[in-house]
N, C-alpha and C positions, 0 to 999 in steps of 0.2 A: 601170382594171384591166388587167393586162398581157395583150397579145395572144399566145396559145400558138403557137410557131413554131419552126421549124428555123433555126439561125443559122450564120453564117460563123465562122471561127476568129479568136481574137484576134491570133494572130501575124501573120495575112495582113492584117489591117485596121491594125494598128499599123505595118506595113511600108509602107503605102500613103503617097500623097502627103501633103504637110503638111496638117494639119487646122486650119481657121479658128479652132477652139474651144481649140487648145493654145497657150496664152500663156506668155511667160517667167516672169510672175508671176500665176497664175491665180487668179481670186476664189473659186472653189469650194473648200470645205473639206469633208472627208469624215470621218464617224464611224460605225464598225462595231460592232455588238454582237450577242448573241444573247439571247432572253428566253424563260425558261420560262412566264411568264404568257401571253405572246402565243401561244406554242404550244399552250398549254392551250386558249385561245379558238379557235384555228383548228382544233383536233381536234374541236371540235363539229360541224364539217361532215361529216368521215368517220364520226364516230360515229353520225349520223343514219341512216346506211346509204343515203343517197341516191346513186344511180349517179354523178351529176356529181362527187362527191367520193370516193365509196368506191373507184372504179376504180383510184385512185392508192395506196390504203392497205389493200389487202386483208389482208396479213399483219399489219399493225399493229392493225387492228380485231380480228381474229381472237384476237390475243393479249392485247389490253387490255380489250375490252367485256365479256368474261364476269367482269371483276373488279368491275363496277359492279352495285349492288343494283338490282332491278327498279324501285323508286321513283325512282331517279336516271334511268333510262332513260325512264320515264313523263314525268318533268318535262322531259327533254330533248325528247321528242316534241311536249309542249305548247309549249315555246319555238319549235321549228321551225314549228308550225301557226300560231303567231301572226305569225311573219316572213312566212310565205307569204300568210297573209291580207293582210297590209299590202303586198304586192308587193315586199318587201326581202329581202336575203340575211342570215341570222342572224349568222355569225360576223364577217364584215367590218363590220357595223354596230356589234357589241359591241366589237370592237377600237378602233373610232373613239371610242367613249365611254370605255373603260377607259384610252385612251392619255393621258387627262388626269392620270392618277395613276400611281404606281409599278406596274411589270409584271415586276419581276425573278422573281418566284415566285407560286405559286397562292395562297399566304398573302397577299401584297400584292393580289390580286384580291379576296379575300374581305374584307379589310379596307376596301378602297375601296368595295366593294358595300354594307357595313355602314354606312359613312359618305358615302353617294354625294352627298348635299345639300351636304355640305362639301368633299369631295374631287373628286368628278368634275363637278358641275354648274357650279362658277364658270368653270373653263377652257373648257368646252364652251360656255357661255352667251356668253362673251366673244369666240368666234371665229367664223368663216365656216361652220361646221357646225350651228350652233344650229338645231333643230327641236323645237318645243314637243311635237308628237304623237310624235315618235321618243323624246323623253325620258319622257313619260308612260307609253309602252309599256314602255321599260326598267324604270322603277319598278315597273309592275304585274307585271313578270317576275321581281323580285328574289327572291322566295322560291324559284321554280323554279331559278334560277341558282345561289342558295347551295346547295341540294341538290345539283345537277350538280357544281359546283366543288369542293364539300366531299367529295363521293364520289370525284373524281379525285385529289384530295390524299391521302385515306385510302388509295387504291389504288396510291400511291406512282407517280404520274404523272412526278415529278421523276426517279425512278431509272430508269424505263421510258425517259424521253426520253434521259438521259445514255447508257444503253446502245446506243441507236440511233444517236447523232449527235454526242456530245460531241467526239470526234476531228475530225469533219468540220468542226464549227464553228471549231475553233482552226486548222486549217489553211487553211480558206477564207477566214477573217479575214485571216491573213497574206498570202495571194495577192491579195486584193482591195486590201489596203492599197497593194501595190506597183503593181497596175494603175491605180488610180484616182488616184494622187498628183497627176498633172499634168493631169488631163482637167477641162476647164472647162465643165461643162455649164450651170452658172449663167448664164455670160455669154450663151450662146446663148438661153436662156430669157428673159433680161432684154430682149435685143434684139427678140425677137418679141412679148413683152407689153407692152413699153414701160413697165415700172415695175421698181424695185429689188426684189431678193429678199434674204433672209437668205443670206449665203455658205455656211452650214453645211447639209449634206445628212447625214440620219442613216438609216443602212441597218440594218435589224433582220433577222438571219437566222433563219429558221424551218424546221423540217422539215415540219410539216403544213399549210402554206398552199397546196399546189398546187390548183387551177389558177390561183390568183389572185396578183397583185401589188397589194398593198392601201396606199393612202395613208391615214395617220391625221393626228392634229393635229400642227401644225407642219409642218417639211419633212422629215418621217419616213415611211418606208414599209417594208413588210415584203415579203420575197421569199424563195423557197426557197433554202436552203443549197447544193443541188446545181445551181442554175441555172448556165448558161454565163455567162462574162464579159460577153457581149454583152447578155444578158437583163438583167443587173444594171444595166449602164450605160443601158440603153434603158428600163429601168422607172423610173430616176431621171429620165431625159429627159422621160418622160410624166408619172409621178405628182406630180412637184413643180409641174406646171403646173395642178393641180386646186386651186381652180377657176380657169380662164383669165380669166374676167370675173366681176365681181360679179354673182351670180345673182339678186340682188333689185335690181339697179341698172337705170338706164334702158336700156342697150343689151341686157341679157337679156330685159327686158320687151318691147322692141320686136321682138327676134328671135323670142321666144315667140308674140308676137302674130300675127305672119306665119306662123310654122311651124304654129301651131295650126289655121290655116285650110287647111292642107295635107293634102289626103285620103291622101296617100302615108304620112305619118307616123302617121295615125290606124290605117291598115291595118297598118303594120309592128307598133305597139304591141299591136294586138288579136291578131295571128297569131304572133308570135316566141315561142320558148321563154322563159318567165319566169325560169328559172334562170340564163340569160346576165346578168341584172341589166338596169339602165337601163330600168326599167319605167314611166318617166314622161317626158314630153317635155322637162322640164327636166333630167332625168337624161342624155337622149340629147344634148341641146345641150351640157351640161357635158363629157361623154366625148367626143363627136365632134369638139368644138372641139380638145380636148387631142391627139386622135389626128391631126388635120389638122396641127397644130403640131409634134408629135413626129416626124411623117414627114419634114418639112422639117428638123428637126434631124438626124435620121438621115443625110439627104443631105448636110447640111453637115458632119457629123463623119466621114463615109465609112463609116457603120455601117448601111447600108441592108439590112435584113434580108429584107424581101420587097418587090418593087415595088408601088406604091400599088394598081394594079388587082388583083393577086393578093391582096394584104392584105384588101382590103374587099370582094372578091368571096367570099372563102372564110371569114373570120372571123365568129363569132358568127352563123352562117346568112346572112350577107350583110347584116345589119340596118344596118351603119354607111354608109349611103347619105349622110348629112348629112356626115359626115367627108370622103368623097370629093368632095362638092360644095363644102365650104368650101375644102379643099385646091386644087381646080381654081381658085376663084375668087381665092384668095390668090396663087397663082401667076401667074394671068393679070394680076394687079395689080403684079406684080414684088415683092410684100410679102416673099417669101422672101429676096430679094436685099437690100431696104432696111430691113426691119424696120419698127417704127412703134408706135403706141398701139393696141392691139388693141381696147379699149373703143370708141374713136372709129371704128376700121374697121367694127365689128359695128354700131354704131348707124347709121352711114351706109348699110351694106349692106341693113339692115332697112328703113330709110326710104326708100332710093332705088331699091328693087325687086330688088336682086340676090338676095335670100333667097325671092323668090317662085317659084313653081313653074317658069315659063317658063325663068327663068335659072339657078335652082340645079339643076333637074333635067338641063339641058342640060350644065352644068358637071360634074355627078356623071357622067353618061352619057359624056362625053369621057374622063374619067379611067379608069372601068370598062370602056370599050369596049362599052357597051350602048346600046340605043335608049332615049331619054328616057322612054318609056312602059313599059320593061321592066327597071326598076331593082330591083324586089323580086319574089322568087319565094315564094309561099306554102310553108313548109317541110312536108314529108310527116311525117304522124303516125307516131309509133313503134308 
């Protein structure tokens, strides 16, 4: 998930000293597109009325929501309640599942939904994001989803979206093609992960996806069409890292075994706002490892949006303590300079005591400028 932040201008960054990831023959290839289907899924967040989403889309909600019949709004409320009960975010989870099929239009989504077992299940089950409980919940929600998506199609969501953003989709695509042409994000990611990646990065431009940048199946992610250049680049630098290690492999298992005994993370999970996402320990490990690595990539590229301490003190209520700790440990080992095999590093860190509280908390404290026993502050209730 993208960190919401204020960014430097592209011109200043590109005029800086030569960047290590800019090569004469970069490995990275970029593909840009816009998707009515993905925007329809993303609009399910704002249409819920939840302040986390609605604050960005007040005028759009006011214009479109009255077009939907009460039964469609009731069905949407059921979908959000199920996602909330499962500790998940509705529309990013749906975007992940639907990304295994065509998403050009709302009709594509409805066809995939009606044929989910043959269109959507096979690619999801074959990849790293398969989760039987998530799939069962998706299937249990099929009727409500059909009602909501059908109502959006009949209310001319396609025309509504075109009126809002079609010109911006076209002009932004041209701008980003020029910007991204020689930027070799994949080379940096491969250096830090220790494994080869597909050189193709697919960027799907959306209108309704704020405040999220969302990774879906493959090396494909969704970002707001109006996002600054640096957000697009840094979302790519972050989202393609997911998952940074095999979340069912020995390194993740060992790391989760250590972190699961750390009272700090139990406290964070119990007290943080669930709408920020990352509502499980494995979700935190996945996200915070990617954040630690993308901070290193920002430094390597010269795209440092916020210093590490500021980023992890202010973002998502300060919950990303693990990211700060991992970043500190990686930097202390010189991993930012040398790269290596991340699976091997994580396994050794878990087994060798680096992820234990005494080590991890000290590393996080050094990065954040906080005492090791003051890394988390319980958020005030709204």
